[in-house]
SEGUDREN-806772 format. One line per 4 residues: number of its first residue (from 0); their letters; for each residue x, y, z of C-alpha. Coordinates in steps of 0.02 Angstrom, whole numbers. Layout:
<rs>
NUM = a = X/Y/Z; ...
</rs>
This chain:
<rs>
0 = mata = 9155/4300/3213; 9265/4452/3185; 9230/4534/3018; 9342/4631/2901
4 = stpa = 9279/4793/2980; 9315/4736/3159; 9480/4811/3220; 9609/4679/3265
8 = vrgl = 9632/4656/3451; 9804/4578/3466; 9980/4609/3527; 10033/4663/3701
12 = ipah = 9883/4722/3804; 9929/4760/3986; 9789/4774/4113; 9839/4916/4228
16 = vlpm = 9832/4909/4417; 9744/5049/4511; 9846/5152/4634; 9749/5189/4794
20 = sqgg = 9782/5282/4955; 9775/5202/5127; 9593/5255/5137; 9550/5174/4971
24 = eiaw = 9541/5332/4868; 9599/5319/4688; 9768/5402/4665; 9739/5481/4495
28 = ealt = 9910/5561/4474; 9996/5397/4515; 9882/5309/4391; 9932/5433/4256
32 = ahld = 10117/5401/4289; 10084/5213/4285; 9996/5229/4117; 10136/5338/4050
36 = wlta = 10261/5199/4087; 10151/5063/4012; 10114/5157/3851; 10298/5199/3826
40 = vpgv = 10337/5014/3807; 10364/4974/3622; 10225/4863/3559; 10090/4920/3680
44 = ewit = 9946/4976/3569; 9804/4932/3689; 9775/4957/3876; 9644/4866/3978
48 = tvah = 9551/4956/4116; 9404/4916/4233; 9466/4737/4253; 9530/4622/4390
52 = asev = 9696/4714/4397; 9607/4879/4427; 9499/4802/4565; 9338/4818/4466
56 = atlt = 9237/4723/4597; 9260/4864/4723; 9226/5011/4606; 9061/5103/4597
60 = eter = 8972/5129/4431; 9026/5311/4434; 9207/5265/4469; 9209/5139/4327
64 = qrlv = 9150/5269/4203; 9271/5400/4268; 9412/5272/4257; 9376/5237/4074
68 = ehvv = 9367/5424/4039; 9532/5455/4129; 9625/5316/4040; 9558/5371/3869
72 = lvvp = 9611/5550/3908; 9789/5516/3964; 9850/5377/3849; 9925/5427/3681
76 = dsvs = 9814/5429/3526; 9912/5278/3464; 9847/5172/3609; 9668/5108/3613
80 = vvag = 9572/5064/3771; 9488/4900/3817; 9359/4921/3955; 9294/4780/4062
84 = vydd = 9107/4743/4068; 9078/4672/4241; 8898/4644/4293; 8792/4492/4330
88 = gsar = 8634/4556/4245; 8639/4560/4056; 8537/4720/4042; 8649/4807/4168
92 = aaad = 8803/4740/4079; 8737/4808/3914; 8708/4979/3994; 8885/4974/4066
96 = arrs = 8951/4932/3893; 8861/5082/3818; 8933/5198/3951; 9110/5135/3923
100 = vaag = 9098/5156/3734; 9026/5331/3758; 9175/5368/3871; 9294/5319/3731
104 = asal = 9329/5133/3749; 9374/5052/3582; 9341/4872/3637; 9261/4780/3782
108 = lvfp = 9319/4635/3889; 9161/4542/3939; 9172/4457/4109; 9063/4304/4138
112 = sgvf = 8905/4340/4236; 8904/4276/4414; 8740/4192/4367; 8844/4070/4263
116 = aggs = 8899/3988/4426; 8727/3908/4440; 8766/3782/4304; 8763/3881/4143
120 = qrrp = 8886/3759/4064; 8733/3646/4045; 8628/3793/3985; 8740/3878/3855
124 = eaqr = 8591/3981/3796; 8610/4079/3959; 8790/4122/3916; 8742/4163/3738
128 = ahye = 8604/4281/3798; 8731/4379/3901; 8848/4407/3754; 8706/4443/3634
132 = aiae = 8636/4578/3748; 8804/4668/3749; 8832/4642/3562; 8662/4719/3527
136 = avdv = 8702/4869/3636; 8869/4921/3559; 8963/4906/3396; 9143/4882/3454
140 = plii = 9253/4727/3465; 9210/4610/3610; 9332/4496/3702; 9270/4335/3782
144 = fkyp = 9347/4308/3954; 9378/4121/3964; 9396/4077/4149; 9500/3935/4223
148 = lgsp = 9450/3760/4177; 9326/3693/4304; 9277/3865/4369; 9089/3885/4397
152 = levt = 9104/4038/4284; 9188/3941/4143; 9127/3966/3965; 9161/3798/3884
156 = lett = 9264/3783/3726; 9109/3725/3631; 9013/3880/3683; 9164/3992/3653
160 = ldlc = 9175/3928/3475; 8990/3953/3448; 9001/4134/3507; 9155/4166/3399
164 = etip = 9070/4097/3244; 8901/4182/3264; 8923/4351/3350; 9009/4470/3228
168 = qiaa = 9082/4583/3363; 9180/4444/3446; 9360/4489/3405; 9464/4397/3535
172 = vkew = 9468/4272/3677; 9564/4309/3836; 9621/4131/3870; 9635/4108/4058
176 = sydi = 9593/3922/4067; 9755/3894/4165; 9769/3723/4086; 9894/3703/3946
180 = veye = 9797/3562/3862; 9637/3667/3862; 9739/3816/3801; 9806/3717/3652
184 = dtwr = 9634/3646/3613; 9564/3823/3615; 9704/3892/3505; 9687/3755/3376
188 = aika = 9497/3756/3372; 9482/3944/3352; 9616/3952/3218; 9526/3813/3124
192 = qapg = 9347/3874/3144; 9356/4061/3178; 9528/4115/3117; 9486/4300/3123
196 = vsvl = 9469/4292/3312; 9626/4327/3414; 9680/4212/3555; 9762/4316/3692
200 = ssfs = 9861/4222/3823; 9824/4262/4004; 9924/4111/4063; 10045/4224/4156
204 = rsll = 10107/4091/4276; 10170/3987/4129; 10173/4117/3991; 10315/4048/3886
208 = aslv = 10229/3879/3865; 10067/3958/3804; 10156/4074/3682; 10252/3928/3607
212 = vgsd = 10086/3837/3578; 10025/3992/3486; 9957/4162/3530; 9901/4324/3449
216 = gils = 9954/4423/3601; 9952/4439/3790; 9814/4515/3897; 9868/4510/4078
220 = ghgs = 9877/4612/4237; 10056/4551/4258; 10097/4667/4114; 10076/4808/4239
224 = vvad = 10245/4756/4310; 10336/4671/4165; 10260/4740/4005; 10433/4776/3936
228 = lqae = 10490/4598/3969; 10328/4528/3899; 10360/4628/3741; 10532/4550/3725
232 = llaa = 10462/4377/3760; 10322/4393/3633; 10441/4459/3500; 10566/4319/3530
236 = vqre = 10432/4185/3514; 10361/4265/3358; 10532/4261/3273; 10555/4081/3337
240 = dlaa = 10708/4123/3440; 10682/4000/3581; 10847/4036/3666; 10807/4221/3680
244 = arav = 10630/4181/3737; 10695/4065/3874; 10817/4198/3933; 10678/4327/3951
248 = wdri = 10560/4201/4033; 10697/4158/4158; 10690/4340/4213; 10500/4348/4223
252 = ypla = 10478/4178/4307; 10525/4221/4488; 10409/4370/4485; 10269/4266/4411
256 = vacy = 10292/4140/4552; 10290/4279/4682; 10138/4369/4612; 10031/4214/4580
260 = adpf = 10069/4123/4742; 9932/4059/4856; 9813/4139/4900; 9771/4182/4721
264 = ldqh = 9659/4329/4769; 9815/4428/4818; 9889/4425/4642; 9853/4605/4594
268 = nrmk = 9884/4669/4771; 10058/4596/4752; 10084/4677/4582; 10038/4845/4654
272 = aalg = 10154/4817/4801; 10294/4764/4684; 10275/4926/4587; 10287/5019/4751
276 = eigr = 10446/4925/4796; 10532/4977/4633; 10466/5155/4640; 10348/5155/4490
280 = ipae = 10202/5189/4606; 10221/5293/4765; 10223/5182/4919; 10075/5279/4989
284 = atsv = 9971/5232/4835; 9989/5043/4846; 9839/5005/4958; 9683/4906/4911
288 = rapl = 9498/4908/4956; 9409/4781/5064; 9381/4637/5057; 9559/4635/4986
292 = vdvd = 9698/4666/5112; 9864/4754/5093; 10021/4652/5066; 10119/4631/5228
296 = paer = 10302/4684/5249; 10371/4507/5236; 10285/4480/5069; 10340/4651/5008
300 = arla = 10518/4597/5043; 10492/4438/4941; 10420/4540/4798; 10569/4659/4805
304 = qaca = 10686/4509/4791; 10588/4441/4643; 10599/4610/4557; 10786/4610/4586
308 = aagi = 10797/4434/4513; 10703/4494/4360; 10824/4639/4343; 10691/4773/4365
312 = a = 10737/4834/4540
</rs>
């Protein structure tokens, strides 16, 4: 469980998207401008990089390290960096964790190993071994990435609690179960058994509901587009002003529907396209790498309409 010396990982934690050229090259200047906007939002004290939103699956090891270094370099000193650890092998994941910490990351978001898909829910010692290998390699806060309920990569609530209670570096859970009952069970169980561990909502498609249940913050790629509105929503819920929270959620909702529509794999492509439509990212820097595909003109138009409905056009 998180100890007194483990820095709190809580509050608004956007996961940035990664601007890319038509040829799939990282657009570093556009990324810097994107980070400048995100870190100017009041309440943003952490930024997540090398994650789903930044298309981690298509990045090389060298690019991942350079990305961490770049983000650490350009964000203000008041903002700390969470780096994703995304590798199927525990030894490789531990090495990746060491590189990210050496590059300046202050915390790590640990993705489930692809090996978990082979039935690790019935062999929780396999999941434990993955987290233990990373915890032994670095001494920074770790965030458990809790995947959607029923996913072959799911870390069960029972195993999540065990990790929170027995691995000192575990500081937070990114709760992406996408099931409000599971979310509430997770919130209540962690607050009862490992109260020092933060529960960070990633339930972006129904964010208001999860925050009303209880949350220590938001960790979501959707923050790339609506971090300012998420900050308002989180603050309204925390002061128990439901009317204000509903008003902000009414603005976010159409964009959440547009970004998280079927097929789900296009979610971050859409966020990047939306940022291009409102001019926060240059249009020529809104491409993606294969096997992802660029958002087509019709969907870009729908995203532009959703941005207008949210009042961020």
